[in-house]
N, CA, C and O atoms as a printed pandas DataFrame, in Angstrom:
     atom_number atom_name residue_name chain_id  residue_number  x_coord  y_coord  z_coord
0              1         N          MET        A               1  -16.659   -0.795    3.268
1              2        CA          MET        A               1  -15.612    0.105    2.829
2              3         C          MET        A               1  -16.095    1.557    2.930
3              4         O          MET        A               1  -15.369    2.429    3.407
4              5         N          GLU        A               2  -17.304    1.797    2.484
5              6        CA          GLU        A               2  -17.848    3.161    2.492
6              7         C          GLU        A               2  -17.871    3.741    3.908
7              8         O          GLU        A               2  -17.506    4.899    4.114
8              9         N          ALA        A               3  -18.297    2.944    4.869
9             10        CA          ALA        A               3  -18.378    3.433    6.255
10            11         C          ALA        A               3  -16.996    3.816    6.775
11            12         O          ALA        A               3  -16.846    4.816    7.478
12            13         N          HIS        A               4  -15.999    3.026    6.431
13            14        CA          HIS        A               4  -14.631    3.325    6.858
14            15         C          HIS        A               4  -14.143    4.636    6.235
15            16         O          HIS        A               4  -13.553    5.471    6.921
16            17         N          ILE        A               5  -14.385    4.809    4.971
17            18        CA          ILE        A               5  -13.927    6.004    4.259
18            19         C          ILE        A               5  -14.649    7.255    4.769
19            20         O          ILE        A               5  -14.046    8.324    4.859
20            21         N          GLN        A               6  -15.931    7.125    5.100
21            22        CA          GLN        A               6  -16.699    8.278    5.587
22            23         C          GLN        A               6  -16.171    8.809    6.913
23            24         O          GLN        A               6  -16.425    9.963    7.258
24            25         N          LYS        A               7  -15.449    7.993    7.657
25            26        CA          LYS        A               7  -14.882    8.428    8.941
26            27         C          LYS        A               7  -13.601    9.241    8.766
27            28         O          LYS        A               7  -13.112    9.838    9.725
28            29         N          LEU        A               8  -13.062    9.268    7.565
29            30        CA          LEU        A               8  -11.808    9.975    7.303
30            31         C          LEU        A               8  -12.037   11.472    7.140
31            32         O          LEU        A               8  -13.154   11.909    6.862
32            33         N          ASP        A               9  -10.987   12.244    7.311
33            34        CA          ASP        A               9  -11.006   13.658    6.985
34            35         C          ASP        A               9  -11.487   13.799    5.542
35            36         O          ASP        A               9  -11.121   12.986    4.692
36            37         N          VAL        A              10  -12.292   14.808    5.253
37            38        CA          VAL        A              10  -12.919   14.961    3.926
38            39         C          VAL        A              10  -11.884   14.970    2.805
39            40         O          VAL        A              10  -12.070   14.293    1.794
40            41         N          GLU        A              11  -10.804   15.720    2.964
41            42        CA          GLU        A              11   -9.782   15.792    1.917
42            43         C          GLU        A              11   -9.136   14.424    1.673
43            44         O          GLU        A              11   -8.919   14.028    0.528
44            45         N          VAL        A              12   -8.836   13.718    2.746
45            46        CA          VAL        A              12   -8.252   12.384    2.631
46            47         C          VAL        A              12   -9.259   11.432    1.991
47            48         O          VAL        A              12   -8.902   10.651    1.109
48            49         N          ALA        A              13  -10.504   11.495    2.428
49            50        CA          ALA        A              13  -11.551   10.625    1.875
50            51         C          ALA        A              13  -11.718   10.824    0.374
51            52         O          ALA        A              13  -11.904    9.852   -0.358
52            53         N          ASN        A              14  -11.655   12.056   -0.092
53            54        CA          ASN        A              14  -11.785   12.331   -1.529
54            55         C          ASN        A              14  -10.658   11.688   -2.324
55            56         O          ASN        A              14  -10.890   11.141   -3.403
56            57         N          ILE        A              15   -9.451   11.751   -1.801
57            58        CA          ILE        A              15   -8.306   11.132   -2.476
58            59         C          ILE        A              15   -8.446    9.612   -2.467
59            60         O          ILE        A              15   -8.221    8.956   -3.484
60            61         N          VAL        A              16   -8.818    9.059   -1.320
61            62        CA          VAL        A              16   -8.994    7.613   -1.214
62            63         C          VAL        A              16  -10.067    7.141   -2.187
63            64         O          VAL        A              16   -9.872    6.140   -2.876
64            65         N          GLN        A              17  -11.189    7.840   -2.255
65            66        CA          GLN        A              17  -12.266    7.448   -3.175
66            67         C          GLN        A              17  -11.791    7.497   -4.624
67            68         O          GLN        A              17  -12.104    6.599   -5.406
68            69         N          PHE        A              18  -11.044    8.525   -4.988
69            70        CA          PHE        A              18  -10.558    8.652   -6.351
70            71         C          PHE        A              18   -9.592    7.520   -6.691
71            72         O          PHE        A              18   -9.745    6.867   -7.723
72            73         N          VAL        A              19   -8.610    7.285   -5.844
73            74        CA          VAL        A              19   -7.621    6.222   -6.085
74            75         C          VAL        A              19   -8.310    4.861   -6.088
75            76         O          VAL        A              19   -8.000    4.001   -6.913
76            77         N          ARG        A              20   -9.234    4.673   -5.170
77            78        CA          ARG        A              20  -10.000    3.425   -5.093
78            79         C          ARG        A              20  -10.721    3.156   -6.416
79            80         O          ARG        A              20  -10.702    2.031   -6.915
80            81         N          SER        A              21  -11.351    4.175   -6.980
81            82        CA          SER        A              21  -12.082    3.983   -8.238
82            83         C          SER        A              21  -11.127    3.613   -9.378
83            84         O          SER        A              21  -11.474    2.802  -10.237
84            85         N          ILE        A              22   -9.940    4.197   -9.389
85            86        CA          ILE        A              22   -8.949    3.854  -10.420
86            87         C          ILE        A              22   -8.576    2.384  -10.317
87            88         O          ILE        A              22   -8.571    1.660  -11.313
88            89         N          ILE        A              23   -8.265    1.956   -9.111
89            90        CA          ILE        A              23   -7.811    0.573   -8.909
90            91         C          ILE        A              23   -8.913   -0.417   -9.267
91            92         O          ILE        A              23   -8.666   -1.391   -9.978
92            93         N          LEU        A              24  -10.117   -0.176   -8.783
93            94        CA          LEU        A              24  -11.213   -1.129   -9.013
94            95         C          LEU        A              24  -11.637   -1.205  -10.467
95            96         O          LEU        A              24  -12.054   -2.270  -10.921
96            97         N          LYS        A              25  -11.544   -0.113  -11.213
97            98        CA          LYS        A              25  -11.949   -0.168  -12.622
98            99         C          LYS        A              25  -10.854   -0.738  -13.532
99           100         O          LYS        A              25  -11.099   -0.982  -14.713
100          101         N          THR        A              26   -9.671   -0.948  -12.997
101          102        CA          THR        A              26   -8.561   -1.464  -13.798
102          103         C          THR        A              26   -8.795   -2.916  -14.204
103          104         O          THR        A              26   -8.466   -3.304  -15.325
104          105         N          ASP        A              27   -9.364   -3.727  -13.299
105          106        CA          ASP        A              27   -9.593   -5.139  -13.617
106          107         C          ASP        A              27  -10.684   -5.687  -12.700
107          108         O          ASP        A              27  -10.741   -5.347  -11.518
108          109         N          MET        A              28  -11.541   -6.531  -13.251
109          110        CA          MET        A              28  -12.647   -7.107  -12.487
110          111         C          MET        A              28  -12.179   -8.081  -11.403
111          112         O          MET        A              28  -12.954   -8.416  -10.508
112          113         N          GLN        A              29  -10.931   -8.539  -11.466
113          114        CA          GLN        A              29  -10.438   -9.489  -10.462
114          115         C          GLN        A              29   -9.706   -8.796   -9.312
115          116         O          GLN        A              29   -8.978   -9.437   -8.554
116          117         N          VAL        A              30   -9.903   -7.500   -9.192
117          118        CA          VAL        A              30   -9.367   -6.768   -8.053
118          119         C          VAL        A              30  -10.504   -6.567   -7.058
119          120         O          VAL        A              30  -11.536   -5.978   -7.381
120          121         N          GLY        A              31  -10.297   -7.067   -5.843
121          122        CA          GLY        A              31  -11.283   -6.901   -4.781
122          123         C          GLY        A              31  -10.771   -5.906   -3.753
123          124         O          GLY        A              31   -9.612   -5.491   -3.793
124          125         N          GLU        A              32  -11.639   -5.532   -2.841
125          126        CA          GLU        A              32  -11.251   -4.594   -1.794
126          127         C          GLU        A              32  -11.755   -5.077   -0.449
127          128         O          GLU        A              32  -12.742   -5.808   -0.359
128          129         N          ARG        A              33  -11.063   -4.656    0.589
129          130        CA          ARG        A              33  -11.440   -4.984    1.958
130          131         C          ARG        A              33  -10.650   -4.069    2.895
131          132         O          ARG        A              33   -9.728   -3.367    2.479
132          133         N          ILE        A              34  -11.034   -4.097    4.161
133          134        CA          ILE        A              34  -10.244   -3.407    5.179
134          135         C          ILE        A              34   -9.259   -4.439    5.726
135          136         O          ILE        A              34   -9.654   -5.488    6.233
136          137         N          LYS        A              35   -7.987   -4.122    5.613
137          138        CA          LYS        A              35   -6.938   -4.998    6.137
138          139         C          LYS        A              35   -5.880   -4.104    6.751
139          140         O          LYS        A              35   -5.559   -3.046    6.209
140          141         N          TRP        A              36   -5.349   -4.519    7.858
141          142        CA          TRP        A              36   -4.360   -3.712    8.578
142          143         C          TRP        A              36   -4.941   -2.325    8.891
143          144         O          TRP        A              36   -4.219   -1.327    8.887
144          145         N          ASN        A              37   -6.257   -2.275    9.163
145          146        CA          ASN        A              37   -6.973   -1.050    9.539
146          147         C          ASN        A              37   -7.123   -0.015    8.433
147          148         O          ASN        A              37   -7.446    1.138    8.717
148          149         N          ASN        A              38   -6.900   -0.391    7.199
149          150        CA          ASN        A              38   -7.001    0.553    6.087
150          151         C          ASN        A              38   -7.597   -0.127    4.859
151          152         O          ASN        A              38   -7.557   -1.352    4.745
152          153         N          PRO        A              39   -8.150    0.663    3.942
153          154        CA          PRO        A              39   -8.621    0.081    2.678
154          155         C          PRO        A              39   -7.462   -0.611    1.963
155          156         O          PRO        A              39   -6.360   -0.072    1.859
156          157         N          SER        A              40   -7.740   -1.809    1.477
157          158        CA          SER        A              40   -6.706   -2.552    0.749
158          159         C          SER        A              40   -7.328   -3.236   -0.462
159          160         O          SER        A              40   -8.547   -3.370   -0.570
160          161         N          PHE        A              41   -6.457   -3.662   -1.365
161          162        CA          PHE        A              41   -6.886   -4.256   -2.628
162          163         C          PHE        A              41   -6.123   -5.546   -2.834
163          164         O          PHE        A              41   -4.933   -5.639   -2.532
164          165         N          TYR        A              42   -6.826   -6.546   -3.355
165          166        CA          TYR        A              42   -6.223   -7.859   -3.516
166          167         C          TYR        A              42   -6.756   -8.537   -4.777
167          168         O          TYR        A              42   -7.790   -8.158   -5.328
168          169         N          TYR        A              43   -6.019   -9.542   -5.208
169          170        CA          TYR        A              43   -6.398  -10.323   -6.389
170          171         C          TYR        A              43   -7.390  -11.393   -5.972
171          172         O          TYR        A              43   -7.128  -12.146   -5.035
172          173         N          THR        A              44   -8.537  -11.472   -6.661
173          174        CA          THR        A              44   -9.593  -12.421   -6.299
174          175         C          THR        A              44   -9.585  -13.695   -7.144
175          176         O          THR        A              44  -10.326  -14.635   -6.857
176          177         N          GLY        A              45   -8.750  -13.729   -8.183
177          178        CA          GLY        A              45   -8.756  -14.876   -9.102
178          179         C          GLY        A              45   -7.988  -16.082   -8.584
179          180         O          GLY        A              45   -7.488  -16.089   -7.459
180          181         N          GLU        A              46   -7.907  -17.097   -9.427
181          182        CA          GLU        A              46   -7.186  -18.323   -9.109
182          183         C          GLU        A              46   -5.689  -18.055   -9.048
183          184         O          GLU        A              46   -5.146  -17.285   -9.840
184          185         N          MET        A              47   -5.035  -18.703   -8.094
185          186        CA          MET        A              47   -3.586  -18.572   -7.947
186          187         C          MET        A              47   -2.983  -19.917   -7.577
187          188         O          MET        A              47   -3.660  -20.796   -7.043
188          189         N          ALA        A              48   -1.691  -20.060   -7.873
189          190        CA          ALA        A              48   -0.966  -21.245   -7.423
190          191         C          ALA        A              48   -0.929  -21.219   -5.894
191          192         O          ALA        A              48   -0.990  -20.149   -5.288
192          193         N          THR        A              49   -0.830  -22.385   -5.278
193          194        CA          THR        A              49   -0.783  -22.491   -3.821
194          195         C          THR        A              49    0.444  -21.777   -3.268
195          196         O          THR        A              49    1.527  -21.840   -3.851
196          197         N          PHE        A              50    0.262  -21.096   -2.133
197          198        CA          PHE        A              50    1.368  -20.407   -1.473
198          199         C          PHE        A              50    1.078  -20.324    0.020
199          200         O          PHE        A              50   -0.064  -20.480    0.452
200          201         N          ALA        A              51    2.115  -20.080    0.795
201          202        CA          ALA        A              51    1.969  -19.942    2.241
202          203         C          ALA        A              51    1.257  -18.627    2.559
203          204         O          ALA        A              51    1.565  -17.604    1.946
204          205         N          PRO        A              52    0.317  -18.632    3.499
205          206        CA          PRO        A              52   -0.456  -17.422    3.805
206          207         C          PRO        A              52    0.407  -16.213    4.176
207          208         O          PRO        A              52    0.034  -15.085    3.856
208          209         N          LYS        A              53    1.526  -16.409    4.828
209          210        CA          LYS        A              53    2.388  -15.298    5.242
210          211         C          LYS        A              53    3.135  -14.657    4.074
211          212         O          LYS        A              53    3.836  -13.665    4.269
212          213         N          GLU        A              54    2.998  -15.206    2.864
213          214        CA          GLU        A              54    3.646  -14.612    1.693
214          215         C          GLU        A              54    2.847  -13.437    1.131
215          216         O          GLU        A              54    3.391  -12.628    0.378
216          217         N          TYR        A              55    1.580  -13.333    1.483
217          218        CA          TYR        A              55    0.721  -12.218    1.065
218          219         C          TYR        A              55    0.736  -11.994   -0.447
219          220         O          TYR        A              55    0.732  -10.848   -0.898
220          221         N          LYS        A              56    0.754  -13.057   -1.224
221          222        CA          LYS        A              56    0.824  -12.922   -2.683
222          223         C          LYS        A              56   -0.442  -12.342   -3.302
223          224         O          LYS        A              56   -0.389  -11.827   -4.418
224          225         N          ARG        A              57   -1.578  -12.409   -2.612
225          226        CA          ARG        A              57   -2.820  -11.839   -3.139
226          227         C          ARG        A              57   -2.868  -10.327   -2.968
227          228         O          ARG        A              57   -3.619   -9.642   -3.663
228          229         N          GLU        A              58   -2.081   -9.816   -2.058
229          230        CA          GLU        A              58   -2.150   -8.399   -1.694
230          231         C          GLU        A              58   -1.543   -7.515   -2.777
231          232         O          GLU        A              58   -0.353   -7.616   -3.074
232          233         N          ILE        A              59   -2.354   -6.658   -3.359
233          234        CA          ILE        A              59   -1.883   -5.731   -4.382
234          235         C          ILE        A              59   -1.393   -4.454   -3.718
235          236         O          ILE        A              59   -0.261   -4.022   -3.936
236          237         N          ALA        A              60   -2.258   -3.852   -2.902
237          238        CA          ALA        A              60   -1.907   -2.568   -2.291
238          239         C          ALA        A              60   -2.783   -2.305   -1.069
239          240         O          ALA        A              60   -3.906   -2.797   -0.965
240          241         N          VAL        A              61   -2.238   -1.521   -0.157
241          242        CA          VAL        A              61   -2.983   -1.093    1.029
242          243         C          VAL        A              61   -2.661    0.378    1.289
243          244         O          VAL        A              61   -1.516    0.812    1.156
244          245         N          PHE        A              62   -3.686    1.131    1.660
245          246        CA          PHE        A              62   -3.464    2.528    2.001
246          247         C          PHE        A              62   -2.781    2.651    3.356
247          248         O          PHE        A              62   -3.010    1.841    4.254
248          249         N          ASN        A              63   -1.962    3.646    3.491
249          250        CA          ASN        A              63   -1.394    4.080    4.759
250          251         C          ASN        A              63   -1.747    5.562    4.803
251          252         O          ASN        A              63   -1.182    6.364    4.059
252          253         N          LEU        A              64   -2.682    5.920    5.676
253          254        CA          LEU        A              64   -3.303    7.245    5.603
254          255         C          LEU        A              64   -2.855    8.183    6.719
255          256         O          LEU        A              64   -2.982    7.882    7.906
256          257         N          PHE        A              65   -2.340    9.303    6.304
257          258        CA          PHE        A              65   -1.986   10.396    7.193
258          259         C          PHE        A              65   -2.441   11.681    6.524
259          260         O          PHE        A              65   -2.419   11.777    5.297
260          261         N          LYS        A              66   -2.846   12.654    7.295
261          262        CA          LYS        A              66   -3.202   13.939    6.708
262          263         C          LYS        A              66   -1.947   14.537    6.076
263          264         O          LYS        A              66   -0.886   14.568    6.699
264          265         N          ASN        A              67   -2.073   15.002    4.864
265          266        CA          ASN        A              67   -0.977   15.577    4.085
266          267         C          ASN        A              67    0.041   14.543    3.592
267          268         O          ASN        A              67    1.048   14.924    2.996
268          269         N          ARG        A              68   -0.191   13.262    3.821
269          270        CA          ARG        A              68    0.702   12.232    3.280
270          271         C          ARG        A              68   -0.092   10.938    3.149
271          272         O          ARG        A              68   -0.179   10.149    4.090
272          273         N          ILE        A              69   -0.652   10.740    2.003
273          274        CA          ILE        A              69   -1.447    9.545    1.738
274          275         C          ILE        A              69   -0.601    8.613    0.891
275          276         O          ILE        A              69   -0.170    8.959   -0.209
276          277         N          MET        A              70   -0.376    7.434    1.425
277          278        CA          MET        A              70    0.487    6.472    0.727
278          279         C          MET        A              70   -0.301    5.226    0.353
279          280         O          MET        A              70   -1.166    4.764    1.097
280          281         N          LEU        A              71    0.018    4.704   -0.804
281          282        CA          LEU        A              71   -0.487    3.419   -1.234
282          283         C          LEU        A              71    0.728    2.498   -1.227
283          284         O          LEU        A              71    1.674    2.700   -1.987
284          285         N          VAL        A              72    0.694    1.493   -0.369
285          286        CA          VAL        A              72    1.830    0.593   -0.202
286          287         C          VAL        A              72    1.585   -0.658   -1.042
287          288         O          VAL        A              72    0.551   -1.313   -0.911
288          289         N          LEU        A              73    2.546   -0.981   -1.904
289          290        CA          LEU        A              73    2.491   -2.195   -2.714
290          291         C          LEU        A              73    3.507   -3.171   -2.135
291          292         O          LEU        A              73    4.709   -2.994   -2.330
292          293         N          PRO        A              74    3.039   -4.209   -1.416
293          294        CA          PRO        A              74    3.958   -5.117   -0.735
294          295         C          PRO        A              74    4.999   -5.769   -1.645
295          296         O          PRO        A              74    6.107   -6.066   -1.199
296          297         N          SER        A              75    4.655   -5.995   -2.914
297          298        CA          SER        A              75    5.613   -6.606   -3.844
298          299         C          SER        A              75    5.980   -5.638   -4.971
299          300         O          SER        A              75    6.261   -6.061   -6.093
300          301         N          GLY        A              76    5.976   -4.364   -4.671
301          302        CA          GLY        A              76    6.225   -3.326   -5.667
302          303         C          GLY        A              76    7.580   -3.387   -6.332
303          304         O          GLY        A              76    7.731   -2.916   -7.460
304          305         N          SER        A              77    8.578   -3.959   -5.662
305          306        CA          SER        A              77    9.922   -4.012   -6.255
306          307         C          SER        A              77    9.983   -4.922   -7.477
307          308         O          SER        A              77   10.930   -4.843   -8.258
308          309         N          LYS        A              78    8.985   -5.784   -7.651
309          310        CA          LYS        A              78    8.949   -6.692   -8.800
310          311         C          LYS        A              78    8.402   -6.030  -10.063
311          312         O          LYS        A              78    8.464   -6.606  -11.149
312          313         N          LEU        A              79    7.869   -4.823   -9.916
313          314        CA          LEU        A              79    7.150   -4.176  -11.012
314          315         C          LEU        A              79    8.031   -3.262  -11.846
315          316         O          LEU        A              79    8.932   -2.592  -11.341
316          317         N          LYS        A              80    7.742   -3.257  -13.139
317          318        CA          LYS        A              80    8.365   -2.277  -14.031
318          319         C          LYS        A              80    7.625   -0.964  -13.806
319          320         O          LYS        A              80    6.397   -0.947  -13.722
320          321         N          ASP        A              81    8.355    0.114  -13.709
321          322        CA          ASP        A              81    7.744    1.407  -13.416
322          323         C          ASP        A              81    8.350    2.508  -14.276
323          324         O          ASP        A              81    9.089    3.352  -13.770
324          325         N          PRO        A              82    8.042    2.507  -15.576
325          326        CA          PRO        A              82    8.617    3.541  -16.440
326          327         C          PRO        A              82    8.167    4.955  -16.054
327          328         O          PRO        A              82    8.862    5.924  -16.361
328          329         N          SER        A              83    7.027    5.084  -15.394
329          330        CA          SER        A              83    6.528    6.396  -14.986
330          331         C          SER        A              83    7.239    6.919  -13.733
331          332         O          SER        A              83    7.193    8.112  -13.434
332          333         N          ARG        A              84    7.885    6.021  -13.020
333          334        CA          ARG        A              84    8.631    6.341  -11.801
334          335         C          ARG        A              84    7.755    6.909  -10.679
335          336         O          ARG        A              84    8.158    7.831   -9.969
336          337         N          ILE        A              85    6.544    6.340  -10.530
337          338        CA          ILE        A              85    5.699    6.790   -9.420
338          339         C          ILE        A              85    5.955    5.984   -8.149
339          340         O          ILE        A              85    5.557    6.397   -7.060
340          341         N          LEU        A              86    6.616    4.840   -8.284
341          342        CA          LEU        A              86    6.919    4.037   -7.102
342          343         C          LEU        A              86    8.111    4.634   -6.368
343          344         O          LEU        A              86    9.124    4.985   -6.972
344          345         N          GLU        A              87    7.967    4.740   -5.056
345          346        CA          GLU        A              87    9.028    5.314   -4.235
346          347         C          GLU        A              87    9.513    4.292   -3.206
347          348         O          GLU        A              87    8.826    3.317   -2.900
348          349         N          GLY        A              88   10.710    4.542   -2.683
349          350        CA          GLY        A              88   11.255    3.714   -1.620
350          351         C          GLY        A              88   12.056    2.552   -2.157
351          352         O          GLY        A              88   11.904    2.142   -3.308
352          353         N          ASP        A              89   12.900    2.039   -1.312
353          354        CA          ASP        A              89   13.750    0.898   -1.653
354          355         C          ASP        A              89   13.877    0.025   -0.408
355          356         O          ASP        A              89   14.941   -0.062    0.204
356          357         N          TYR        A              90   12.780   -0.612   -0.052
357          358        CA          TYR        A              90   12.716   -1.393    1.178
358          359         C          TYR        A              90   13.181   -2.823    0.942
359          360         O          TYR        A              90   12.882   -3.414   -0.095
360          361         N          LYS        A              91   13.898   -3.367    1.887
361          362        CA          LYS        A              91   14.458   -4.724    1.760
362          363         C          LYS        A              91   13.377   -5.784    1.622
363          364         O          LYS        A              91   13.618   -6.834    1.025
364          365         N          ASP        A              92   12.190   -5.530    2.161
365          366        CA          ASP        A              92   11.109   -6.515    2.067
366          367         C          ASP        A              92   10.378   -6.475    0.729
367          368         O          ASP        A              92    9.445   -7.249    0.516
368          369         N          GLY        A              93   10.788   -5.583   -0.177
369          370        CA          GLY        A              93   10.222   -5.550   -1.528
370          371         C          GLY        A              93    9.073   -4.587   -1.740
371          372         O          GLY        A              93    8.598   -4.431   -2.865
372          373         N          ARG        A              94    8.621   -3.942   -0.689
373          374        CA          ARG        A              94    7.492   -3.007   -0.879
374          375         C          ARG        A              94    7.964   -1.707   -1.510
375          376         O          ARG        A              94    9.127   -1.316   -1.406
376          377         N          ARG        A              95    7.019   -1.059   -2.165
377          378        CA          ARG        A              95    7.239    0.259   -2.734
378          379         C          ARG        A              95    5.988    1.083   -2.449
379          380         O          ARG        A              95    4.924    0.524   -2.183
380          381         N          LEU        A              96    6.106    2.386   -2.502
381          382        CA          LEU        A              96    5.006    3.285   -2.166
382          383         C          LEU        A              96    4.656    4.189   -3.334
383          384         O          LEU        A              96    5.501    4.523   -4.166
384          385         N          ILE        A              97    3.395    4.574   -3.375
385          386        CA          ILE        A              97    2.968    5.673   -4.229
386          387         C          ILE        A              97    2.400    6.709   -3.270
387          388         O          ILE        A              97    1.482    6.412   -2.505
388          389         N          VAL        A              98    2.937    7.914   -3.307
389          390        CA          VAL        A              98    2.506    8.981   -2.411
390          391         C          VAL        A              98    1.601    9.941   -3.183
391          392         O          VAL        A              98    1.914   10.347   -4.302
392          393         N          PHE        A              99    0.483   10.291   -2.568
393          394        CA          PHE        A              99   -0.460   11.244   -3.152
394          395         C          PHE        A              99   -0.504   12.469   -2.235
395          396         O          PHE        A              99   -0.942   12.372   -1.089
396          397         N          LYS        A             100   -0.055   13.606   -2.735
397          398        CA          LYS        A             100   -0.018   14.837   -1.944
398          399         C          LYS        A             100   -1.401   15.447   -1.790
399          400         O          LYS        A             100   -1.744   15.994   -0.741
400          401         N          ASP        A             101   -2.190   15.343   -2.859
401          402        CA          ASP        A             101   -3.540   15.903   -2.859
402          403         C          ASP        A             101   -4.306   15.284   -4.027
403          404         O          ASP        A             101   -3.769   14.441   -4.745
404          405         N          LEU        A             102   -5.558   15.699   -4.217
405          406        CA          LEU        A             102   -6.389   15.132   -5.277
406          407         C          LEU        A             102   -5.818   15.444   -6.657
407          408         O          LEU        A             102   -5.869   14.600   -7.551
408          409         N          LYS        A             103   -5.287   16.619   -6.833
409          410        CA          LYS        A             103   -4.686   16.984   -8.123
410          411         C          LYS        A             103   -3.515   16.054   -8.445
411          412         O          LYS        A             103   -3.377   15.596   -9.579
412          413         N          ASP        A             104   -2.683   15.781   -7.456
413          414        CA          ASP        A             104   -1.548   14.865   -7.634
414          415         C          ASP        A             104   -2.045   13.459   -7.990
415          416         O          ASP        A             104   -1.480   12.794   -8.858
416          417         N          ALA        A             105   -3.102   13.017   -7.312
417          418        CA          ALA        A             105   -3.671   11.694   -7.603
418          419         C          ALA        A             105   -4.165   11.628   -9.044
419          420         O          ALA        A             105   -3.979   10.616   -9.720
420          421         N          LYS        A             106   -4.787   12.695   -9.514
421          422        CA          LYS        A             106   -5.300   12.713  -10.887
422          423         C          LYS        A             106   -4.169   12.657  -11.913
423          424         O          LYS        A             106   -4.321   12.044  -12.969
424          425         N          THR        A             107   -3.044   13.290  -11.611
425          426        CA          THR        A             107   -1.916   13.240  -12.554
426          427         C          THR        A             107   -1.283   11.849  -12.591
427          428         O          THR        A             107   -0.588   11.518  -13.552
428          429         N          LYS        A             108   -1.509   11.036  -11.569
429          430        CA          LYS        A             108   -0.914    9.694  -11.493
430          431         C          LYS        A             108   -1.874    8.588  -11.923
431          432         O          LYS        A             108   -1.533    7.409  -11.834
432          433         N          GLU        A             109   -3.059    8.950  -12.383
433          434        CA          GLU        A             109   -4.095    7.963  -12.712
434          435         C          GLU        A             109   -3.606    6.902  -13.699
435          436         O          GLU        A             109   -3.668    5.711  -13.394
436          437         N          LYS        A             110   -3.129    7.303  -14.854
437          438        CA          LYS        A             110   -2.715    6.355  -15.898
438          439         C          LYS        A             110   -1.544    5.493  -15.412
439          440         O          LYS        A             110   -1.527    4.281  -15.629
440          441         N          ALA        A             111   -0.578    6.120  -14.763
441          442        CA          ALA        A             111    0.575    5.378  -14.253
442          443         C          ALA        A             111    0.140    4.346  -13.209
443          444         O          ALA        A             111    0.664    3.233  -13.188
444          445         N          LEU        A             112   -0.810    4.704  -12.346
445          446        CA          LEU        A             112   -1.318    3.770  -11.347
446          447         C          LEU        A             112   -2.012    2.590  -12.020
447          448         O          LEU        A             112   -1.805    1.443  -11.623
448          449         N          GLN        A             113   -2.822    2.857  -13.021
449          450        CA          GLN        A             113   -3.479    1.761  -13.740
450          451         C          GLN        A             113   -2.443    0.834  -14.376
451          452         O          GLN        A             113   -2.603   -0.386  -14.348
452          453         N          ASN        A             114   -1.397    1.399  -14.942
453          454        CA          ASN        A             114   -0.346    0.579  -15.547
454          455         C          ASN        A             114    0.365   -0.274  -14.505
455          456         O          ASN        A             114    0.713   -1.423  -14.777
456          457         N          ILE        A             115    0.582    0.274  -13.327
457          458        CA          ILE        A             115    1.212   -0.483  -12.236
458          459         C          ILE        A             115    0.329   -1.661  -11.836
459          460         O          ILE        A             115    0.830   -2.769  -11.649
460          461         N          ILE        A             116   -0.977   -1.437  -11.703
461          462        CA          ILE        A             116   -1.903   -2.512  -11.320
462          463         C          ILE        A             116   -1.933   -3.590  -12.406
463          464         O          ILE        A             116   -1.912   -4.782  -12.096
464          465         N          LYS        A             117   -1.981   -3.183  -13.663
465          466        CA          LYS        A             117   -1.962   -4.155  -14.766
466          467         C          LYS        A             117   -0.668   -4.960  -14.762
467          468         O          LYS        A             117   -0.689   -6.169  -14.992
468          469         N          GLU        A             118    0.451   -4.302  -14.505
469          470        CA          GLU        A             118    1.746   -4.992  -14.429
470          471         C          GLU        A             118    1.723   -6.007  -13.288
471          472         O          GLU        A             118    2.191   -7.134  -13.453
472          473         N          TRP        A             119    1.185   -5.617  -12.137
473          474        CA          TRP        A             119    1.096   -6.528  -10.995
474          475         C          TRP        A             119    0.272   -7.752  -11.381
475          476         O          TRP        A             119    0.679   -8.882  -11.112
476          477         N          LEU        A             120   -0.885   -7.536  -12.008
477          478        CA          LEU        A             120   -1.747   -8.644  -12.408
478          479         C          LEU        A             120   -1.085   -9.569  -13.404
479          480         O          LEU        A             120   -1.344  -10.772  -13.391
480          481         N          SER        A             121   -0.236   -9.039  -14.267
481          482        CA          SER        A             121    0.444   -9.871  -15.263
482          483         C          SER        A             121    1.464  -10.820  -14.630
483          484         O          SER        A             121    1.894  -11.783  -15.265
484          485         N          LEU        A             122    1.846  -10.551  -13.393
485          486        CA          LEU        A             122    2.855  -11.366  -12.720
486          487         C          LEU        A             122    2.250  -12.421  -11.788
487          488         O          LEU        A             122    2.984  -13.163  -11.135
488          489         N          VAL        A             123    0.926  -12.491  -11.723
489          490        CA          VAL        A             123    0.267  -13.451  -10.825
490          491         C          VAL        A             123    0.621  -14.871  -11.247
491          492         O          VAL        A             123    0.537  -15.219  -12.425
492          493         N          GLU        A             124    1.016  -15.686  -10.273
493          494        CA          GLU        A             124    1.340  -17.098  -10.530
494          495         C          GLU        A             124    0.043  -17.906  -10.455
495          496         O          GLU        A             124   -0.559  -18.059   -9.392
496          497         N          LYS        A             125   -0.362  -18.413  -11.609
497          498        CA          LYS        A             125   -1.635  -19.176  -11.668
498          499         C          LYS        A             125   -1.389  -20.660  -11.729
499          500         O          LYS        A             125   -2.338  -21.441  -11.783
């Protein structure tokens, strides 16, 4: 993961590292890997059986562009979001969290942790 992040633009890498640390410290059963060419996060614990194409383990994956860093939650439409940080209304159920810069990411820290905890509470075991 570190090698992948080091190849990014410095400003983007700083945001990714910050968001990554928030997600990983939220729960010990959150793992990370490179998937779809970007840093992604998934549930490592026990789950009920499901078809691989359902991507039920997938919590979030970065979609990285300079000046537009997005964290895509494939099943984000299932989550309660009182903070309203989730954006988009996609038919496939995904929602996005957009980070404009490091300051914006820092203001969304608590809300992001709450979103991850909400996602974990919905895991089918």
